[in-house]
PyMOL Python script that loads the backbone (N, CA, C, O; Angstrom):
from pymol import cmd

cmd.read_pdbstr("""\
ATOM      1  N   MET A   1      91.493 -41.013 -48.617  1.00  0.00           N
ATOM      2  CA  MET A   1      91.716 -41.127 -47.191  1.00  0.00           C
ATOM      3  C   MET A   1      90.370 -41.040 -46.484  1.00  0.00           C
ATOM      4  O   MET A   1      89.611 -40.092 -46.690  1.00  0.00           O
ATOM      5  N   THR A   2      90.083 -42.017 -45.662  1.00  0.00           N
ATOM      6  CA  THR A   2      88.850 -42.016 -44.886  1.00  0.00           C
ATOM      7  C   THR A   2      89.171 -41.540 -43.483  1.00  0.00           C
ATOM      8  O   THR A   2      90.105 -42.027 -42.845  1.00  0.00           O
ATOM      9  N   LEU A   3      88.385 -40.580 -43.009  1.00  0.00           N
ATOM     10  CA  LEU A   3      88.596 -40.015 -41.682  1.00  0.00           C
ATOM     11  C   LEU A   3      87.464 -40.401 -40.749  1.00  0.00           C
ATOM     12  O   LEU A   3      86.342 -40.677 -41.174  1.00  0.00           O
ATOM     13  N   ARG A   4      87.789 -40.413 -39.477  1.00  0.00           N
ATOM     14  CA  ARG A   4      86.753 -40.565 -38.471  1.00  0.00           C
ATOM     15  C   ARG A   4      87.102 -39.648 -37.308  1.00  0.00           C
ATOM     16  O   ARG A   4      88.257 -39.270 -37.116  1.00  0.00           O
ATOM     17  N   LEU A   5      86.111 -39.310 -36.561  1.00  0.00           N
ATOM     18  CA  LEU A   5      86.291 -38.491 -35.374  1.00  0.00           C
ATOM     19  C   LEU A   5      87.054 -39.311 -34.342  1.00  0.00           C
ATOM     20  O   LEU A   5      86.769 -40.495 -34.158  1.00  0.00           O
ATOM     21  N   HIS A   6      88.010 -38.699 -33.674  1.00  0.00           N
ATOM     22  CA  HIS A   6      88.725 -39.399 -32.612  1.00  0.00           C
ATOM     23  C   HIS A   6      87.716 -39.809 -31.544  1.00  0.00           C
ATOM     24  O   HIS A   6      86.796 -39.045 -31.250  1.00  0.00           O
ATOM     25  N   PRO A   7      87.865 -40.996 -30.955  1.00  0.00           N
ATOM     26  CA  PRO A   7      86.878 -41.478 -29.972  1.00  0.00           C
ATOM     27  C   PRO A   7      86.673 -40.558 -28.765  1.00  0.00           C
ATOM     28  O   PRO A   7      85.601 -40.571 -28.161  1.00  0.00           O
ATOM     29  N   ASP A   8      87.677 -39.765 -28.407  1.00  0.00           N
ATOM     30  CA  ASP A   8      87.549 -38.880 -27.244  1.00  0.00           C
ATOM     31  C   ASP A   8      86.924 -37.533 -27.588  1.00  0.00           C
ATOM     32  O   ASP A   8      86.764 -36.687 -26.708  1.00  0.00           O
ATOM     33  N   VAL A   9      86.572 -37.324 -28.841  1.00  0.00           N
ATOM     34  CA  VAL A   9      86.034 -36.035 -29.280  1.00  0.00           C
ATOM     35  C   VAL A   9      84.539 -36.169 -29.510  1.00  0.00           C
ATOM     36  O   VAL A   9      84.079 -37.088 -30.187  1.00  0.00           O
ATOM     37  N   SER A  10      83.791 -35.241 -28.938  1.00  0.00           N
ATOM     38  CA  SER A  10      82.347 -35.206 -29.167  1.00  0.00           C
ATOM     39  C   SER A  10      81.998 -33.918 -29.902  1.00  0.00           C
ATOM     40  O   SER A  10      82.735 -32.933 -29.848  1.00  0.00           O
ATOM     41  N   THR A  11      80.878 -33.945 -30.579  1.00  0.00           N
ATOM     42  CA  THR A  11      80.454 -32.787 -31.362  1.00  0.00           C
ATOM     43  C   THR A  11      79.021 -32.425 -31.021  1.00  0.00           C
ATOM     44  O   THR A  11      78.230 -33.259 -30.582  1.00  0.00           O
ATOM     45  N   VAL A  12      78.714 -31.157 -31.236  1.00  0.00           N
ATOM     46  CA  VAL A  12      77.332 -30.695 -31.154  1.00  0.00           C
ATOM     47  C   VAL A  12      77.161 -29.624 -32.223  1.00  0.00           C
ATOM     48  O   VAL A  12      77.969 -28.703 -32.339  1.00  0.00           O
ATOM     49  N   ASP A  13      76.098 -29.765 -32.996  1.00  0.00           N
ATOM     50  CA  ASP A  13      75.779 -28.756 -33.998  1.00  0.00           C
ATOM     51  C   ASP A  13      74.941 -27.673 -33.339  1.00  0.00           C
ATOM     52  O   ASP A  13      74.028 -27.961 -32.565  1.00  0.00           O
ATOM     53  N   THR A  14      75.260 -26.426 -33.654  1.00  0.00           N
ATOM     54  CA  THR A  14      74.530 -25.277 -33.129  1.00  0.00           C
ATOM     55  C   THR A  14      74.013 -24.464 -34.302  1.00  0.00           C
ATOM     56  O   THR A  14      74.268 -24.804 -35.457  1.00  0.00           O
ATOM     57  N   GLU A  15      73.298 -23.408 -34.014  1.00  0.00           N
ATOM     58  CA  GLU A  15      72.822 -22.549 -35.097  1.00  0.00           C
ATOM     59  C   GLU A  15      73.970 -21.781 -35.750  1.00  0.00           C
ATOM     60  O   GLU A  15      73.787 -21.194 -36.816  1.00  0.00           O
ATOM     61  N   TYR A  16      75.137 -21.776 -35.134  1.00  0.00           N
ATOM     62  CA  TYR A  16      76.290 -21.046 -35.654  1.00  0.00           C
ATOM     63  C   TYR A  16      77.330 -21.944 -36.315  1.00  0.00           C
ATOM     64  O   TYR A  16      78.267 -21.443 -36.936  1.00  0.00           O
ATOM     65  N   GLY A  17      77.182 -23.257 -36.194  1.00  0.00           N
ATOM     66  CA  GLY A  17      78.167 -24.182 -36.748  1.00  0.00           C
ATOM     67  C   GLY A  17      78.241 -25.427 -35.889  1.00  0.00           C
ATOM     68  O   GLY A  17      77.220 -25.937 -35.427  1.00  0.00           O
ATOM     69  N   THR A  18      79.446 -25.910 -35.679  1.00  0.00           N
ATOM     70  CA  THR A  18      79.661 -27.125 -34.891  1.00  0.00           C
ATOM     71  C   THR A  18      80.724 -26.860 -33.834  1.00  0.00           C
ATOM     72  O   THR A  18      81.718 -26.183 -34.095  1.00  0.00           O
ATOM     73  N   VAL A  19      80.506 -27.396 -32.651  1.00  0.00           N
ATOM     74  CA  VAL A  19      81.489 -27.324 -31.574  1.00  0.00           C
ATOM     75  C   VAL A  19      82.057 -28.727 -31.382  1.00  0.00           C
ATOM     76  O   VAL A  19      81.314 -29.704 -31.293  1.00  0.00           O
ATOM     77  N   LEU A  20      83.382 -28.813 -31.321  1.00  0.00           N
ATOM     78  CA  LEU A  20      84.086 -30.067 -31.082  1.00  0.00           C
ATOM     79  C   LEU A  20      84.722 -29.986 -29.707  1.00  0.00           C
ATOM     80  O   LEU A  20      85.387 -28.996 -29.400  1.00  0.00           O
ATOM     81  N   LEU A  21      84.539 -30.996 -28.875  1.00  0.00           N
ATOM     82  CA  LEU A  21      85.121 -31.023 -27.533  1.00  0.00           C
ATOM     83  C   LEU A  21      85.995 -32.252 -27.396  1.00  0.00           C
ATOM     84  O   LEU A  21      85.548 -33.380 -27.606  1.00  0.00           O
ATOM     85  N   ASN A  22      87.247 -32.015 -27.041  1.00  0.00           N
ATOM     86  CA  ASN A  22      88.188 -33.103 -26.812  1.00  0.00           C
ATOM     87  C   ASN A  22      88.110 -33.484 -25.336  1.00  0.00           C
ATOM     88  O   ASN A  22      88.533 -32.721 -24.468  1.00  0.00           O
ATOM     89  N   GLY A  23      87.570 -34.662 -25.060  1.00  0.00           N
ATOM     90  CA  GLY A  23      87.410 -35.122 -23.690  1.00  0.00           C
ATOM     91  C   GLY A  23      88.717 -35.447 -22.988  1.00  0.00           C
ATOM     92  O   GLY A  23      88.752 -35.524 -21.760  1.00  0.00           O
ATOM     93  N   ARG A  24      89.802 -35.640 -23.749  1.00  0.00           N
ATOM     94  CA  ARG A  24      91.103 -35.939 -23.142  1.00  0.00           C
ATOM     95  C   ARG A  24      91.680 -34.733 -22.421  1.00  0.00           C
ATOM     96  O   ARG A  24      92.188 -34.849 -21.306  1.00  0.00           O
ATOM     97  N   ASP A  25      91.597 -33.571 -23.066  1.00  0.00           N
ATOM     98  CA  ASP A  25      92.269 -32.397 -22.495  1.00  0.00           C
ATOM     99  C   ASP A  25      91.354 -31.191 -22.292  1.00  0.00           C
ATOM    100  O   ASP A  25      91.813 -30.146 -21.830  1.00  0.00           O
ATOM    101  N   GLY A  26      90.073 -31.314 -22.629  1.00  0.00           N
ATOM    102  CA  GLY A  26      89.128 -30.227 -22.411  1.00  0.00           C
ATOM    103  C   GLY A  26      89.165 -29.129 -23.458  1.00  0.00           C
ATOM    104  O   GLY A  26      88.422 -28.153 -23.356  1.00  0.00           O
ATOM    105  N   ARG A  27      90.016 -29.271 -24.461  1.00  0.00           N
ATOM    106  CA  ARG A  27      90.069 -28.247 -25.513  1.00  0.00           C
ATOM    107  C   ARG A  27      88.848 -28.362 -26.403  1.00  0.00           C
ATOM    108  O   ARG A  27      88.307 -29.448 -26.612  1.00  0.00           O
ATOM    109  N   TYR A  28      88.424 -27.217 -26.925  1.00  0.00           N
ATOM    110  CA  TYR A  28      87.287 -27.243 -27.831  1.00  0.00           C
ATOM    111  C   TYR A  28      87.519 -26.284 -28.991  1.00  0.00           C
ATOM    112  O   TYR A  28      88.324 -25.357 -28.910  1.00  0.00           O
ATOM    113  N   TRP A  29      86.800 -26.535 -30.054  1.00  0.00           N
ATOM    114  CA  TRP A  29      86.877 -25.724 -31.265  1.00  0.00           C
ATOM    115  C   TRP A  29      85.465 -25.423 -31.703  1.00  0.00           C
ATOM    116  O   TRP A  29      84.576 -26.266 -31.583  1.00  0.00           O
ATOM    117  N   GLN A  30      85.255 -24.213 -32.214  1.00  0.00           N
ATOM    118  CA  GLN A  30      83.969 -23.886 -32.801  1.00  0.00           C
ATOM    119  C   GLN A  30      84.183 -23.659 -34.290  1.00  0.00           C
ATOM    120  O   GLN A  30      84.983 -22.815 -34.692  1.00  0.00           O
ATOM    121  N   LEU A  31      83.466 -24.413 -35.095  1.00  0.00           N
ATOM    122  CA  LEU A  31      83.566 -24.303 -36.541  1.00  0.00           C
ATOM    123  C   LEU A  31      82.410 -23.453 -37.061  1.00  0.00           C
ATOM    124  O   LEU A  31      81.265 -23.631 -36.647  1.00  0.00           O
ATOM    125  N   ASN A  32      82.716 -22.532 -37.968  1.00  0.00           N
ATOM    126  CA  ASN A  32      81.654 -21.746 -38.576  1.00  0.00           C
ATOM    127  C   ASN A  32      80.903 -22.606 -39.592  1.00  0.00           C
ATOM    128  O   ASN A  32      81.204 -23.789 -39.748  1.00  0.00           O
ATOM    129  N   ALA A  33      79.941 -22.022 -40.273  1.00  0.00           N
ATOM    130  CA  ALA A  33      79.068 -22.797 -41.166  1.00  0.00           C
ATOM    131  C   ALA A  33      79.837 -23.472 -42.297  1.00  0.00           C
ATOM    132  O   ALA A  33      79.578 -24.637 -42.601  1.00  0.00           O
ATOM    133  N   SER A  34      80.773 -22.772 -42.922  1.00  0.00           N
ATOM    134  CA  SER A  34      81.507 -23.382 -44.031  1.00  0.00           C
ATOM    135  C   SER A  34      82.462 -24.468 -43.529  1.00  0.00           C
ATOM    136  O   SER A  34      82.640 -25.487 -44.196  1.00  0.00           O
ATOM    137  N   ALA A  35      83.071 -24.260 -42.371  1.00  0.00           N
ATOM    138  CA  ALA A  35      83.937 -25.291 -41.797  1.00  0.00           C
ATOM    139  C   ALA A  35      83.107 -26.497 -41.358  1.00  0.00           C
ATOM    140  O   ALA A  35      83.567 -27.634 -41.459  1.00  0.00           O
ATOM    141  N   THR A  36      81.898 -26.259 -40.875  1.00  0.00           N
ATOM    142  CA  THR A  36      81.007 -27.348 -40.497  1.00  0.00           C
ATOM    143  C   THR A  36      80.654 -28.197 -41.711  1.00  0.00           C
ATOM    144  O   THR A  36      80.687 -29.426 -41.639  1.00  0.00           O
ATOM    145  N   LEU A  37      80.317 -27.555 -42.820  1.00  0.00           N
ATOM    146  CA  LEU A  37      80.007 -28.279 -44.048  1.00  0.00           C
ATOM    147  C   LEU A  37      81.193 -29.133 -44.466  1.00  0.00           C
ATOM    148  O   LEU A  37      81.029 -30.294 -44.841  1.00  0.00           O
ATOM    149  N   THR A  38      82.386 -28.557 -44.401  1.00  0.00           N
ATOM    150  CA  THR A  38      83.604 -29.266 -44.778  1.00  0.00           C
ATOM    151  C   THR A  38      83.886 -30.414 -43.816  1.00  0.00           C
ATOM    152  O   THR A  38      84.194 -31.524 -44.250  1.00  0.00           O
ATOM    153  N   PHE A  39      83.786 -30.160 -42.536  1.00  0.00           N
ATOM    154  CA  PHE A  39      84.020 -31.183 -41.516  1.00  0.00           C
ATOM    155  C   PHE A  39      83.101 -32.378 -41.722  1.00  0.00           C
ATOM    156  O   PHE A  39      83.561 -33.519 -41.747  1.00  0.00           O
ATOM    157  N   HIS A  40      81.810 -32.125 -41.870  1.00  0.00           N
ATOM    158  CA  HIS A  40      80.853 -33.223 -42.048  1.00  0.00           C
ATOM    159  C   HIS A  40      81.118 -33.977 -43.351  1.00  0.00           C
ATOM    160  O   HIS A  40      80.952 -35.196 -43.409  1.00  0.00           O
ATOM    161  N   ALA A  41      81.524 -33.262 -44.387  1.00  0.00           N
ATOM    162  CA  ALA A  41      81.851 -33.934 -45.645  1.00  0.00           C
ATOM    163  C   ALA A  41      83.042 -34.872 -45.453  1.00  0.00           C
ATOM    164  O   ALA A  41      83.005 -36.024 -45.886  1.00  0.00           O
ATOM    165  N   LEU A  42      84.087 -34.383 -44.810  1.00  0.00           N
ATOM    166  CA  LEU A  42      85.299 -35.191 -44.641  1.00  0.00           C
ATOM    167  C   LEU A  42      85.069 -36.412 -43.759  1.00  0.00           C
ATOM    168  O   LEU A  42      85.501 -37.510 -44.109  1.00  0.00           O
ATOM    169  N   VAL A  43      84.397 -36.244 -42.621  1.00  0.00           N
ATOM    170  CA  VAL A  43      84.171 -37.404 -41.745  1.00  0.00           C
ATOM    171  C   VAL A  43      83.053 -38.287 -42.296  1.00  0.00           C
ATOM    172  O   VAL A  43      82.871 -39.417 -41.844  1.00  0.00           O
ATOM    173  N   GLY A  44      82.313 -37.776 -43.262  1.00  0.00           N
ATOM    174  CA  GLY A  44      81.290 -38.575 -43.928  1.00  0.00           C
ATOM    175  C   GLY A  44      81.809 -39.381 -45.094  1.00  0.00           C
ATOM    176  O   GLY A  44      81.048 -40.087 -45.756  1.00  0.00           O
ATOM    177  N   GLY A  45      83.123 -39.280 -45.354  1.00  0.00           N
ATOM    178  CA  GLY A  45      83.729 -40.099 -46.397  1.00  0.00           C
ATOM    179  C   GLY A  45      84.111 -39.363 -47.664  1.00  0.00           C
ATOM    180  O   GLY A  45      84.648 -39.976 -48.587  1.00  0.00           O
ATOM    181  N   SER A  46      83.852 -38.068 -47.737  1.00  0.00           N
ATOM    182  CA  SER A  46      84.213 -37.313 -48.934  1.00  0.00           C
ATOM    183  C   SER A  46      85.719 -37.108 -49.020  1.00  0.00           C
ATOM    184  O   SER A  46      86.407 -37.020 -48.003  1.00  0.00           O
ATOM    185  N   THR A  47      86.218 -37.034 -50.245  1.00  0.00           N
ATOM    186  CA  THR A  47      87.616 -36.677 -50.477  1.00  0.00           C
ATOM    187  C   THR A  47      87.766 -35.168 -50.324  1.00  0.00           C
ATOM    188  O   THR A  47      86.777 -34.442 -50.216  1.00  0.00           O
ATOM    189  N   VAL A  48      89.006 -34.709 -50.317  1.00  0.00           N
ATOM    190  CA  VAL A  48      89.265 -33.266 -50.272  1.00  0.00           C
ATOM    191  C   VAL A  48      88.589 -32.584 -51.454  1.00  0.00           C
ATOM    192  O   VAL A  48      87.965 -31.534 -51.296  1.00  0.00           O
ATOM    193  N   GLN A  49      88.710 -33.176 -52.631  1.00  0.00           N
ATOM    194  CA  GLN A  49      88.099 -32.581 -53.825  1.00  0.00           C
ATOM    195  C   GLN A  49      86.577 -32.538 -53.712  1.00  0.00           C
ATOM    196  O   GLN A  49      85.958 -31.538 -54.076  1.00  0.00           O
ATOM    197  N   GLU A  50      85.978 -33.598 -53.220  1.00  0.00           N
ATOM    198  CA  GLU A  50      84.521 -33.629 -53.060  1.00  0.00           C
ATOM    199  C   GLU A  50      84.055 -32.594 -52.042  1.00  0.00           C
ATOM    200  O   GLU A  50      83.032 -31.941 -52.248  1.00  0.00           O
ATOM    201  N   ALA A  51      84.797 -32.440 -50.946  1.00  0.00           N
ATOM    202  CA  ALA A  51      84.454 -31.430 -49.947  1.00  0.00           C
ATOM    203  C   ALA A  51      84.587 -30.028 -50.540  1.00  0.00           C
ATOM    204  O   ALA A  51      83.760 -29.157 -50.270  1.00  0.00           O
ATOM    205  N   ALA A  52      85.617 -29.814 -51.338  1.00  0.00           N
ATOM    206  CA  ALA A  52      85.793 -28.513 -52.005  1.00  0.00           C
ATOM    207  C   ALA A  52      84.633 -28.244 -52.959  1.00  0.00           C
ATOM    208  O   ALA A  52      84.160 -27.111 -53.054  1.00  0.00           O
ATOM    209  N   GLU A  53      84.178 -29.259 -53.654  1.00  0.00           N
ATOM    210  CA  GLU A  53      83.044 -29.101 -54.570  1.00  0.00           C
ATOM    211  C   GLU A  53      81.768 -28.753 -53.811  1.00  0.00           C
ATOM    212  O   GLU A  53      80.948 -27.980 -54.307  1.00  0.00           O
ATOM    213  N   ARG A  54      81.593 -29.307 -52.628  1.00  0.00           N
ATOM    214  CA  ARG A  54      80.428 -28.944 -51.797  1.00  0.00           C
ATOM    215  C   ARG A  54      80.511 -27.479 -51.382  1.00  0.00           C
ATOM    216  O   ARG A  54      79.511 -26.762 -51.394  1.00  0.00           O
ATOM    217  N   LEU A  55      81.712 -27.044 -51.015  1.00  0.00           N
ATOM    218  CA  LEU A  55      81.879 -25.625 -50.665  1.00  0.00           C
ATOM    219  C   LEU A  55      81.527 -24.731 -51.839  1.00  0.00           C
ATOM    220  O   LEU A  55      80.815 -23.740 -51.677  1.00  0.00           O
ATOM    221  N   MET A  56      82.021 -25.076 -53.022  1.00  0.00           N
ATOM    222  CA  MET A  56      81.755 -24.269 -54.211  1.00  0.00           C
ATOM    223  C   MET A  56      80.272 -24.239 -54.548  1.00  0.00           C
ATOM    224  O   MET A  56      79.763 -23.225 -55.025  1.00  0.00           O
ATOM    225  N   ALA A  57      79.570 -25.355 -54.301  1.00  0.00           N
ATOM    226  CA  ALA A  57      78.144 -25.422 -54.598  1.00  0.00           C
ATOM    227  C   ALA A  57      77.307 -24.613 -53.603  1.00  0.00           C
ATOM    228  O   ALA A  57      76.201 -24.177 -53.920  1.00  0.00           O
ATOM    229  N   THR A  58      77.847 -24.420 -52.400  1.00  0.00           N
ATOM    230  CA  THR A  58      77.100 -23.746 -51.345  1.00  0.00           C
ATOM    231  C   THR A  58      77.480 -22.278 -51.189  1.00  0.00           C
ATOM    232  O   THR A  58      76.633 -21.440 -50.882  1.00  0.00           O
ATOM    233  N   TYR A  59      78.753 -21.972 -51.403  1.00  0.00           N
ATOM    234  CA  TYR A  59      79.270 -20.614 -51.197  1.00  0.00           C
ATOM    235  C   TYR A  59      79.893 -20.087 -52.484  1.00  0.00           C
ATOM    236  O   TYR A  59      80.271 -20.855 -53.369  1.00  0.00           O
ATOM    237  N   ASP A  60      79.990 -18.784 -52.570  1.00  0.00           N
ATOM    238  CA  ASP A  60      80.585 -18.148 -53.747  1.00  0.00           C
ATOM    239  C   ASP A  60      82.105 -18.148 -53.596  1.00  0.00           C
ATOM    240  O   ASP A  60      82.709 -17.149 -53.204  1.00  0.00           O
ATOM    241  N   VAL A  61      82.707 -19.297 -53.919  1.00  0.00           N
ATOM    242  CA  VAL A  61      84.159 -19.457 -53.786  1.00  0.00           C
ATOM    243  C   VAL A  61      84.653 -20.275 -54.977  1.00  0.00           C
ATOM    244  O   VAL A  61      83.991 -21.212 -55.423  1.00  0.00           O
ATOM    245  N   ASP A  62      85.830 -19.900 -55.484  1.00  0.00           N
ATOM    246  CA  ASP A  62      86.367 -20.639 -56.626  1.00  0.00           C
ATOM    247  C   ASP A  62      87.118 -21.885 -56.160  1.00  0.00           C
ATOM    248  O   ASP A  62      87.381 -22.057 -54.970  1.00  0.00           O
ATOM    249  N   GLU A  63      87.455 -22.744 -57.109  1.00  0.00           N
ATOM    250  CA  GLU A  63      88.056 -24.044 -56.787  1.00  0.00           C
ATOM    251  C   GLU A  63      89.380 -23.936 -56.035  1.00  0.00           C
ATOM    252  O   GLU A  63      89.561 -24.655 -55.053  1.00  0.00           O
ATOM    253  N   PRO A  64      90.318 -23.072 -56.446  1.00  0.00           N
ATOM    254  CA  PRO A  64      91.576 -23.019 -55.685  1.00  0.00           C
ATOM    255  C   PRO A  64      91.378 -22.604 -54.224  1.00  0.00           C
ATOM    256  O   PRO A  64      92.025 -23.146 -53.328  1.00  0.00           O
ATOM    257  N   HIS A  65      90.488 -21.649 -53.991  1.00  0.00           N
ATOM    258  CA  HIS A  65      90.249 -21.212 -52.610  1.00  0.00           C
ATOM    259  C   HIS A  65      89.503 -22.276 -51.804  1.00  0.00           C
ATOM    260  O   HIS A  65      89.816 -22.512 -50.637  1.00  0.00           O
ATOM    261  N   ALA A  66      88.528 -22.907 -52.425  1.00  0.00           N
ATOM    262  CA  ALA A  66      87.777 -23.957 -51.728  1.00  0.00           C
ATOM    263  C   ALA A  66      88.703 -25.102 -51.343  1.00  0.00           C
ATOM    264  O   ALA A  66      88.664 -25.589 -50.213  1.00  0.00           O
ATOM    265  N   ARG A  67      89.530 -25.525 -52.280  1.00  0.00           N
ATOM    266  CA  ARG A  67      90.454 -26.637 -51.997  1.00  0.00           C
ATOM    267  C   ARG A  67      91.445 -26.246 -50.899  1.00  0.00           C
ATOM    268  O   ARG A  67      91.722 -27.042 -50.002  1.00  0.00           O
ATOM    269  N   ALA A  68      91.973 -25.037 -50.966  1.00  0.00           N
ATOM    270  CA  ALA A  68      92.916 -24.567 -49.934  1.00  0.00           C
ATOM    271  C   ALA A  68      92.237 -24.518 -48.567  1.00  0.00           C
ATOM    272  O   ALA A  68      92.847 -24.882 -47.562  1.00  0.00           O
ATOM    273  N   ASP A  69      90.985 -24.073 -48.521  1.00  0.00           N
ATOM    274  CA  ASP A  69      90.256 -24.022 -47.249  1.00  0.00           C
ATOM    275  C   ASP A  69      90.044 -25.424 -46.680  1.00  0.00           C
ATOM    276  O   ASP A  69      90.208 -25.641 -45.480  1.00  0.00           O
ATOM    277  N   VAL A  70      89.685 -26.364 -47.534  1.00  0.00           N
ATOM    278  CA  VAL A  70      89.481 -27.747 -47.084  1.00  0.00           C
ATOM    279  C   VAL A  70      90.796 -28.326 -46.563  1.00  0.00           C
ATOM    280  O   VAL A  70      90.829 -28.936 -45.495  1.00  0.00           O
ATOM    281  N   GLU A  71      91.865 -28.135 -47.312  1.00  0.00           N
ATOM    282  CA  GLU A  71      93.167 -28.667 -46.892  1.00  0.00           C
ATOM    283  C   GLU A  71      93.635 -28.041 -45.581  1.00  0.00           C
ATOM    284  O   GLU A  71      94.208 -28.723 -44.731  1.00  0.00           O
ATOM    285  N   GLN A  72      93.388 -26.740 -45.420  1.00  0.00           N
ATOM    286  CA  GLN A  72      93.794 -26.060 -44.187  1.00  0.00           C
ATOM    287  C   GLN A  72      92.988 -26.582 -42.992  1.00  0.00           C
ATOM    288  O   GLN A  72      93.553 -26.829 -41.926  1.00  0.00           O
ATOM    289  N   LEU A  73      91.685 -26.748 -43.160  1.00  0.00           N
ATOM    290  CA  LEU A  73      90.868 -27.285 -42.069  1.00  0.00           C
ATOM    291  C   LEU A  73      91.301 -28.713 -41.739  1.00  0.00           C
ATOM    292  O   LEU A  73      91.454 -29.062 -40.568  1.00  0.00           O
ATOM    293  N   LEU A  74      91.494 -29.524 -42.751  1.00  0.00           N
ATOM    294  CA  LEU A  74      91.918 -30.904 -42.537  1.00  0.00           C
ATOM    295  C   LEU A  74      93.241 -30.965 -41.774  1.00  0.00           C
ATOM    296  O   LEU A  74      93.378 -31.744 -40.831  1.00  0.00           O
ATOM    297  N   ALA A  75      94.194 -30.160 -42.170  1.00  0.00           N
ATOM    298  CA  ALA A  75      95.493 -30.139 -41.486  1.00  0.00           C
ATOM    299  C   ALA A  75      95.332 -29.732 -40.024  1.00  0.00           C
ATOM    300  O   ALA A  75      95.963 -30.312 -39.141  1.00  0.00           O
ATOM    301  N   GLY A  76      94.495 -28.742 -39.775  1.00  0.00           N
ATOM    302  CA  GLY A  76      94.267 -28.299 -38.397  1.00  0.00           C
ATOM    303  C   GLY A  76      93.598 -29.362 -37.547  1.00  0.00           C
ATOM    304  O   GLY A  76      93.961 -29.560 -36.388  1.00  0.00           O
ATOM    305  N   LEU A  77      92.617 -30.048 -38.126  1.00  0.00           N
ATOM    306  CA  LEU A  77      91.939 -31.118 -37.395  1.00  0.00           C
ATOM    307  C   LEU A  77      92.883 -32.274 -37.093  1.00  0.00           C
ATOM    308  O   LEU A  77      92.840 -32.851 -36.007  1.00  0.00           O
ATOM    309  N   GLN A  78      93.733 -32.608 -38.055  1.00  0.00           N
ATOM    310  CA  GLN A  78      94.700 -33.688 -37.837  1.00  0.00           C
ATOM    311  C   GLN A  78      95.754 -33.280 -36.810  1.00  0.00           C
ATOM    312  O   GLN A  78      96.113 -34.074 -35.941  1.00  0.00           O
ATOM    313  N   GLN A  79      96.241 -32.069 -36.902  1.00  0.00           N
ATOM    314  CA  GLN A  79      97.254 -31.594 -35.955  1.00  0.00           C
ATOM    315  C   GLN A  79      96.701 -31.588 -34.531  1.00  0.00           C
ATOM    316  O   GLN A  79      97.412 -31.926 -33.584  1.00  0.00           O
ATOM    317  N   ALA A  80      95.436 -31.203 -34.380  1.00  0.00           N
ATOM    318  CA  ALA A  80      94.813 -31.174 -33.068  1.00  0.00           C
ATOM    319  C   ALA A  80      94.374 -32.565 -32.610  1.00  0.00           C
ATOM    320  O   ALA A  80      93.896 -32.733 -31.488  1.00  0.00           O
ATOM    321  N   LYS A  81      94.536 -33.554 -33.479  1.00  0.00           N
ATOM    322  CA  LYS A  81      94.153 -34.941 -33.185  1.00  0.00           C
ATOM    323  C   LYS A  81      92.656 -35.078 -32.910  1.00  0.00           C
ATOM    324  O   LYS A  81      92.227 -35.885 -32.084  1.00  0.00           O
ATOM    325  N   VAL A  82      91.871 -34.263 -33.628  1.00  0.00           N
ATOM    326  CA  VAL A  82      90.419 -34.328 -33.545  1.00  0.00           C
ATOM    327  C   VAL A  82      89.891 -35.440 -34.436  1.00  0.00           C
ATOM    328  O   VAL A  82      88.891 -36.083 -34.118  1.00  0.00           O
ATOM    329  N   VAL A  83      90.578 -35.662 -35.561  1.00  0.00           N
ATOM    330  CA  VAL A  83      90.214 -36.739 -36.478  1.00  0.00           C
ATOM    331  C   VAL A  83      91.419 -37.652 -36.653  1.00  0.00           C
ATOM    332  O   VAL A  83      92.561 -37.286 -36.374  1.00  0.00           O
ATOM    333  N   GLU A  84      91.115 -38.853 -37.126  1.00  0.00           N
ATOM    334  CA  GLU A  84      92.167 -39.820 -37.407  1.00  0.00           C
ATOM    335  C   GLU A  84      91.776 -40.617 -38.646  1.00  0.00           C
ATOM    336  O   GLU A  84      90.604 -40.673 -39.016  1.00  0.00           O
ATOM    337  N   GLN A  85      92.756 -41.222 -39.272  1.00  0.00           N
ATOM    338  CA  GLN A  85      92.459 -42.046 -40.437  1.00  0.00           C
ATOM    339  C   GLN A  85      91.774 -43.327 -39.993  1.00  0.00           C
ATOM    340  O   GLN A  85      92.177 -43.961 -39.017  1.00  0.00           O
ATOM    341  N   ALA A  86      90.733 -43.696 -40.725  1.00  0.00           N
ATOM    342  CA  ALA A  86      89.983 -44.903 -40.382  1.00  0.00           C
ATOM    343  C   ALA A  86      90.627 -46.114 -41.009  1.00  0.00           C
ATOM    344  O   ALA A  86      90.140 -47.232 -40.836  1.00  0.00           O
TER     345      ALA A  86
END
""", "prot")
cmd.dss("prot")
cmd.show_as("cartoon", "prot")
cmd.util.cbc("prot")
cmd.orient("prot")
């Protein structure tokens, strides 16, 4: 599945992670460093498994937890309509 950022959503990277702003309704989300890594991997074309592998390579987390974290973030981003399938 290829994802892209919804056209109404803008992002800014900060020293603490990434902030996403939905221009349609003014809602925003702040992603911490691990969520930022996952977010950029997913919108950059990585699969869930590839994003989980990046988490495991960067943080001390095992495969089941990394995959669950990626899936949970992905579900939240889709539910909030921050990302869409390309």
